[in-house]
C-alpha positions as CSV (number, residue, x, y, z in Angstrom):
1,X,-52.1,-33.5,-22.7
2,X,-48.6,-34.8,-23.2
3,X,-45.6,-34.1,-20.8
4,X,-43.8,-32.0,-23.7
5,X,-46.8,-29.9,-24.0
6,X,-47.0,-29.5,-20.2
7,X,-43.8,-28.1,-19.8
8,X,-44.0,-25.9,-22.6
9,X,-46.6,-24.1,-21.0
10,X,-45.3,-24.1,-18.2
11,X,-42.1,-22.3,-19.7
12,X,-44.4,-19.8,-21.5
13,X,-46.1,-19.2,-18.0
14,X,-42.9,-18.5,-16.4
15,X,-41.7,-16.5,-19.3
16,X,-45.1,-14.2,-18.8
17,X,-44.5,-13.7,-15.3
18,X,-41.1,-12.5,-15.8
19,X,-42.5,-9.7,-17.9
20,X,-43.2,-6.7,-15.9
21,X,-46.7,-4.9,-16.5
22,X,-45.1,-1.7,-18.2
23,X,-43.8,-4.0,-20.5
24,X,-47.3,-5.5,-20.9
25,X,-48.6,-2.1,-21.3
26,X,-46.4,-0.8,-23.9
27,X,-46.0,-3.8,-25.9
28,X,-43.1,-6.1,-27.2
29,X,-43.6,-4.7,-30.4
30,X,-44.0,-0.8,-29.4
31,X,-41.0,-0.9,-26.7
32,X,-38.3,1.4,-27.9
33,X,-34.8,-0.6,-28.7
34,X,-32.0,0.7,-26.7
35,X,-34.4,2.5,-24.3
36,X,-34.8,1.8,-20.3
37,X,-37.5,2.8,-18.0
38,X,-36.0,2.7,-14.3
39,X,-37.5,4.2,-11.1
40,X,-35.5,5.5,-8.7
41,X,-35.5,4.2,-5.0
42,X,-36.5,6.9,-2.4
43,X,-34.0,7.7,0.6
44,X,-36.8,9.0,2.9
45,X,-37.4,12.4,1.1
46,X,-35.5,12.3,-2.1
47,X,-38.8,12.5,-4.2
48,X,-37.5,15.9,-5.1
49,X,-34.4,14.8,-6.7
50,X,-35.9,11.7,-8.6
51,X,-38.6,13.5,-10.1
52,X,-36.4,16.0,-11.5
53,X,-33.4,13.6,-12.6
54,X,-36.3,11.6,-14.2
55,X,-37.5,14.4,-16.0
56,X,-33.8,15.6,-17.1
57,X,-33.4,12.1,-18.0
58,X,-35.9,12.2,-20.9
59,X,-34.8,15.8,-22.0
60,X,-32.6,13.8,-24.9
61,X,-30.0,16.8,-25.6
62,X,-29.1,17.0,-21.9
63,X,-28.8,12.8,-21.6
64,X,-26.6,12.8,-24.3
65,X,-24.4,15.5,-23.2
66,X,-24.1,14.1,-19.6
67,X,-23.3,10.3,-21.1
68,X,-20.9,11.9,-23.6
69,X,-19.2,13.5,-20.5
70,X,-19.0,10.3,-18.8
71,X,-17.2,8.8,-22.0
72,X,-14.6,11.5,-22.2
73,X,-13.9,12.2,-18.6
74,X,-13.2,8.6,-17.1
75,X,-10.4,9.9,-14.7
76,X,-11.9,12.6,-13.4
77,X,-12.2,13.1,-9.5
78,X,-15.9,12.5,-8.3
79,X,-18.3,15.5,-8.5
80,X,-22.3,15.9,-8.7
81,X,-21.3,15.9,-12.3
82,X,-19.4,12.4,-12.5
83,X,-22.1,10.9,-9.9
84,X,-25.0,11.9,-12.3
85,X,-23.3,10.8,-15.3
86,X,-22.6,7.1,-13.7
87,X,-26.2,7.4,-12.6
88,X,-27.6,8.1,-16.3
89,X,-24.8,5.6,-17.9
90,X,-26.0,3.0,-15.3
91,X,-29.9,3.4,-16.6
92,X,-29.0,3.4,-20.1
93,X,-26.9,0.1,-20.0
94,X,-29.2,-1.9,-18.2
95,X,-29.7,-5.7,-19.5
96,X,-33.3,-5.4,-18.3
97,X,-35.8,-3.0,-19.9
98,X,-37.4,-2.0,-16.8
99,X,-36.8,-2.1,-13.1
100,X,-35.3,0.2,-10.3
101,X,-32.3,1.8,-9.3
102,X,-30.9,3.4,-6.1
103,X,-29.0,6.5,-6.7
104,X,-27.3,6.2,-3.5
105,X,-23.8,7.9,-4.7
106,X,-25.7,10.9,-6.2
107,X,-27.6,11.4,-3.1
108,X,-24.4,11.3,-0.9
109,X,-22.6,13.6,-3.1
110,X,-25.5,16.0,-3.4
111,X,-25.5,16.1,0.6
112,X,-21.8,16.8,0.7
113,X,-22.4,19.7,-1.9
114,X,-25.0,21.4,-0.1
115,X,-26.0,21.4,3.3
116,X,-29.6,22.5,2.8
117,X,-30.3,19.0,1.0
118,X,-28.5,16.8,4.0
119,X,-31.6,16.3,6.0
120,X,-34.8,14.5,6.0
121,X,-37.2,17.4,5.5
122,X,-39.4,18.4,2.8
123,X,-37.6,19.7,-0.1
124,X,-38.0,22.0,-3.2
125,X,-37.9,20.5,-6.3
126,X,-37.4,23.7,-8.2
127,X,-34.6,25.0,-5.7
128,X,-32.8,21.4,-6.2
129,X,-33.1,22.0,-10.4
130,X,-31.6,25.4,-10.0
131,X,-28.9,24.2,-8.0
132,X,-28.4,21.3,-9.8
133,X,-28.1,22.8,-13.6
134,X,-25.8,26.0,-11.9
135,X,-23.4,23.3,-10.1
136,X,-23.2,21.5,-13.0
137,X,-22.7,24.3,-15.3
138,X,-19.5,25.5,-12.6
139,X,-18.1,22.5,-12.7
140,X,-17.7,22.2,-16.5
141,X,-16.2,25.8,-16.3
142,X,-13.8,25.1,-13.7
143,X,-12.5,22.0,-15.4
144,X,-12.3,24.0,-18.7
145,X,-10.3,26.7,-16.7
146,X,-8.0,24.0,-15.2
147,X,-7.4,22.7,-18.7
148,X,-6.5,25.9,-19.7
149,X,-4.2,26.6,-16.9
150,X,-2.3,22.9,-17.7
151,X,-1.7,24.3,-21.2
152,X,-0.3,27.6,-20.4
153,X,1.9,26.7,-17.3
154,X,5.8,27.2,-18.0
155,X,7.5,24.2,-18.1
156,X,8.9,22.5,-14.8
157,X,6.1,24.6,-12.7
158,X,3.3,23.0,-11.1
159,X,-0.4,24.4,-11.5
160,X,-2.1,26.3,-8.5
161,X,-5.7,27.1,-7.9
162,X,-5.4,29.9,-5.7
163,X,-6.9,33.1,-6.6
164,X,-9.7,33.8,-9.4
165,X,-9.6,32.2,-12.8
166,X,-11.4,34.2,-15.2
167,X,-13.9,32.0,-16.9
168,X,-14.1,31.2,-20.4
169,X,-16.5,33.0,-22.9
170,X,-17.3,30.2,-24.7
171,X,-20.8,28.9,-23.4
172,X,-20.8,25.4,-22.0
173,X,-23.4,22.7,-23.2
174,X,-25.3,23.7,-20.3
175,X,-25.9,27.0,-21.7
176,X,-26.3,25.8,-25.3
177,X,-29.5,23.5,-23.7
178,X,-31.0,25.6,-21.0
179,X,-29.9,29.3,-21.3
180,X,-32.3,31.6,-22.7
181,X,-32.0,35.6,-22.7
182,X,-34.5,38.1,-21.6
183,X,-34.5,41.6,-22.6
184,X,-35.9,44.5,-20.2
185,X,-37.3,47.2,-22.2
186,X,-37.9,50.8,-20.2
187,X,-39.4,53.4,-22.0
188,X,-39.2,56.8,-20.0
189,X,-42.5,58.7,-20.5
190,X,-40.8,62.2,-20.5
191,X,-38.4,61.9,-23.3
192,X,-39.7,58.8,-24.9
193,X,-36.1,57.2,-24.8
194,X,-36.3,53.4,-25.0
195,X,-33.3,51.6,-22.8
196,X,-32.8,48.1,-22.8
197,X,-30.6,45.4,-20.7
198,X,-30.1,41.8,-21.2
199,X,-30.2,39.0,-18.7
200,X,-29.8,35.2,-19.2
201,X,-31.9,32.7,-17.6
202,X,-32.1,28.6,-17.3
203,X,-35.5,28.6,-16.5
204,X,-38.8,31.1,-16.6
205,X,-40.6,31.6,-13.4
206,X,-44.0,32.5,-14.0
207,X,-46.8,33.5,-11.5
208,X,-50.2,31.4,-12.0
209,X,-53.8,32.7,-11.9
210,X,-57.0,31.1,-11.5
211,X,-58.3,28.8,-14.3
212,X,-55.6,29.8,-16.9
213,X,-53.1,28.5,-19.4
214,X,-49.5,28.4,-19.5
215,X,-49.7,31.1,-22.7
216,X,-51.7,33.3,-20.5
217,X,-49.2,33.3,-17.9
218,X,-46.4,34.1,-20.2
219,X,-48.6,36.9,-21.5
220,X,-49.0,38.2,-18.1
221,X,-45.1,37.8,-17.4
222,X,-44.5,40.2,-20.4
223,X,-47.1,42.9,-19.7
224,X,-46.1,46.3,-19.7
225,X,-45.5,47.6,-16.1
226,X,-45.8,51.5,-15.0
227,X,-42.9,52.7,-13.3
228,X,-44.2,55.5,-11.2
229,X,-44.2,57.2,-7.3
230,X,-41.6,55.9,-5.4
231,X,-40.8,53.2,-8.2
232,X,-39.7,55.9,-10.9
233,X,-36.9,54.9,-13.4
234,X,-33.6,57.0,-13.5
235,X,-33.2,57.9,-17.1
236,X,-30.1,58.8,-18.4
237,X,-31.3,61.1,-21.1
238,X,-33.4,63.0,-18.7
239,X,-30.5,62.9,-16.1
240,X,-33.5,62.4,-13.6
241,X,-36.2,60.0,-12.2
242,X,-39.0,59.9,-14.3
243,X,-42.0,57.9,-14.9
244,X,-41.6,54.9,-17.3
245,X,-43.3,51.9,-18.7
246,X,-41.3,48.3,-18.4
247,X,-41.6,45.1,-19.9
248,X,-39.9,42.1,-19.9
249,X,-39.8,39.8,-23.1
250,X,-37.8,36.8,-24.5
251,X,-34.8,37.8,-26.7
252,X,-33.1,34.4,-27.2
253,X,-35.2,31.0,-26.8
254,X,-33.3,27.9,-25.3
255,X,-33.3,24.8,-26.7
256,X,-35.1,23.3,-23.7
257,X,-37.5,25.7,-22.0
258,X,-38.1,25.2,-18.3
259,X,-41.1,26.9,-17.1
260,X,-41.4,27.1,-13.1
261,X,-44.9,27.7,-12.0
262,X,-44.9,29.7,-9.0
263,X,-47.1,28.0,-6.8
264,X,-45.7,28.3,-3.3
265,X,-46.8,31.8,-2.4
266,X,-45.8,33.5,1.0
267,X,-49.5,35.1,2.8
268,X,-48.5,37.7,5.5
269,X,-52.0,37.1,7.2
270,X,-50.9,33.3,7.8
271,X,-47.6,33.9,8.4
272,X,-46.2,31.2,5.8
273,X,-46.3,30.0,2.2
274,X,-49.2,28.3,1.0
275,X,-49.6,26.2,-2.3
276,X,-51.7,28.2,-5.1
277,X,-53.1,25.1,-6.9
278,X,-55.0,26.7,-9.4
279,X,-55.8,24.9,-12.7
280,X,-53.1,26.1,-15.3
281,X,-53.5,24.5,-18.6
282,X,-50.3,23.3,-20.4
283,X,-50.5,22.6,-24.1
284,X,-48.5,19.3,-25.6
285,X,-47.4,22.2,-28.1
286,X,-46.3,25.6,-27.3
287,X,-44.9,28.8,-29.3
288,X,-43.8,31.9,-27.4
289,X,-45.4,34.9,-28.2
290,X,-43.6,37.3,-25.8
291,X,-40.7,37.8,-27.8
292,X,-38.8,40.8,-28.5
293,X,-38.5,42.3,-32.0
294,X,-34.8,41.2,-32.2
295,X,-35.5,37.8,-31.0
296,X,-33.3,35.4,-32.3
297,X,-35.5,32.5,-33.1
298,X,-38.8,33.7,-32.2
299,X,-40.6,31.2,-34.3
300,X,-39.4,28.3,-32.2
301,X,-41.8,25.5,-31.8
302,X,-41.6,23.4,-28.8
303,X,-43.0,20.0,-27.7
304,X,-43.7,19.2,-24.1
305,X,-41.6,16.2,-22.9
306,X,-41.6,16.3,-19.1
307,X,-43.7,17.7,-15.9
308,X,-42.3,17.8,-12.5
309,X,-45.7,17.4,-10.3
310,X,-46.1,18.4,-6.8
311,X,-48.9,16.3,-5.0
312,X,-50.1,17.7,-1.9
313,X,-52.0,20.6,-0.2
314,X,-48.7,22.9,0.9
315,X,-45.1,23.4,0.5
316,X,-44.1,21.5,3.5
317,X,-46.0,18.4,2.9
318,X,-46.6,16.4,-0.1
319,X,-44.8,14.3,-2.6
320,X,-43.2,15.0,-6.1
321,X,-43.7,12.6,-9.1
322,X,-43.0,13.4,-12.9
323,X,-44.5,12.1,-16.1
324,X,-42.3,11.9,-19.5
325,X,-43.0,11.7,-22.8
326,X,-40.6,8.9,-24.6
327,X,-41.1,7.6,-28.2
328,X,-44.3,9.0,-28.7
329,X,-46.1,7.7,-25.2
330,X,-46.4,9.1,-21.7
331,X,-44.9,7.6,-18.7
332,X,-45.5,8.3,-14.9
333,X,-42.5,7.9,-12.4
334,X,-43.5,8.0,-9.0
335,X,-39.9,6.9,-7.2
336,X,-39.6,3.3,-8.0
337,X,-42.6,2.8,-9.4
338,X,-43.0,3.2,-13.5
339,X,-46.4,3.5,-15.2
340,X,-47.6,4.1,-18.7
341,X,-50.6,6.7,-18.9
342,X,-52.6,7.8,-21.9
343,X,-52.0,11.3,-23.0
344,X,-55.5,12.2,-21.7
345,X,-54.4,11.9,-18.3
346,X,-52.4,14.9,-18.1
347,X,-55.2,16.8,-17.6
348,X,-55.4,15.5,-14.1
349,X,-52.4,17.5,-13.4
350,X,-53.3,21.0,-14.7
351,X,-54.5,21.7,-10.9
352,X,-57.9,22.5,-9.3
353,X,-60.8,24.2,-10.9
354,X,-62.6,25.1,-7.1
355,X,-60.9,26.1,-3.7
356,X,-63.4,23.6,-1.9
357,X,-60.8,20.8,-3.0
358,X,-58.3,20.4,-0.6
359,X,-55.6,18.2,-2.1
360,X,-54.3,18.4,-5.6
361,X,-51.6,16.9,-7.9
362,X,-50.5,19.9,-10.2
363,X,-47.9,20.5,-12.6
364,X,-44.9,22.2,-10.9
365,X,-42.0,22.7,-13.4
366,X,-42.6,22.2,-17.2
367,X,-39.9,21.2,-19.8
368,X,-40.6,22.0,-23.3
369,X,-37.8,20.8,-26.0
370,X,-37.3,22.4,-29.3
371,X,-38.5,20.6,-32.3
372,X,-35.1,21.8,-34.1
373,X,-33.2,19.9,-31.3
374,X,-30.5,17.9,-32.8
375,X,-30.8,14.9,-30.1
C-alpha cells in the first residue's frame, strides 16, 4: 500500500471516529437538515426538568413560538422565558448535529423563581411542567400589559407597576397551543334542567386503571357521576339541593394535548404516596370521543410526539427520561445521552402487567400534537 493510500485511509478513519453513534444510527442521508439532537446535563437532580424540556422542544409549535419570542425580545430583562428561549436557540444553532448542553442559566433562574425547586430532592416532572407553562403565560401577559401601559401613559409621566393591571382578554400563544376547554354538565334528576360550566386546562389529568388504554382512561374521565346524599347539587330551578348526574366533556380541543397519567396515589394505610405502575397503552394516533355536543373541533386527530417517562418504583425515588418523535423516527433522551430507538420499543413504557414486578418505566406525561398544527 502506498503512503498516499495509507494517509487516505487514516483520514477516513479519523472522520469516522468523529461521527457519533447516534449519527450512524440515523444515517447521513436520513439525518434531518437543520435539526439538532442535544442531551441536557443533569445538575444532581434535574432529570425532571431535562425530560420535560426535551418533550417541549420537540412539540414544534411550542419550539417555534419560543424561538420567535427570542428573535423579537432581544433587550428584555432576564426571566424564565428568556432563559428557555436562550436554551432553545443554543440547541437550534449548534454547529454540530449532536452533543450535549448544560442548561445552567435556565436551572439557576428556575431555582430563583420557585424555591421548591431550589434543592437536590426528587422533584415531580408534572409539577414542573405545570409551573413552567403557567409561569411563561404570566410573563407574556405581564409584558403585554406593560406595553399597553407605556402606550397609554400621558406625555412626561413615568410608568408605575403598583396595583393590579387587568390582563388582556386576548389569548397568548401559550393559550393557542396548550389551552383546551372542559364543560361540566349537570342534570337535575328532579326537574331535568341541565346546567353547564366551562373551565380551561393546559393538560388533562386522568386516573389509570390496570391493563387499560388511554382511550379507556379518557372515557372514564367523562363517565357520568351521580351526586346524592351529602353531595347533592343545588339546583337554581328547584331552589333546593337535589340529586343530579354530572359529567365532564371536552368542549375545545387544544393544538397540543398534554395528558398527565396520575401514577402517584396517596394510600392511607401506608401514610404515603405510592406509584401506580399499571400498564396503560397509549396509541401513536389518538382521537377523542369524550367531546361535548357543541365541541369546536371534535374530529381533531392527534399524533403522539413526546412522552415523559418515570423510571422507578416510587414517587420519591427514580429517574425521568423522555422519548420524542422527530422527522418520522423516535429518540430517547436520558439527560445528556441521546439514542435512536425503534417505534416498537414504545411498548416498553406502557407499564407493568403484573404487581410482582418491582421496578418499572412508565409513561407519565403524553404530548399529542394535532395534525392540523400549522408548524
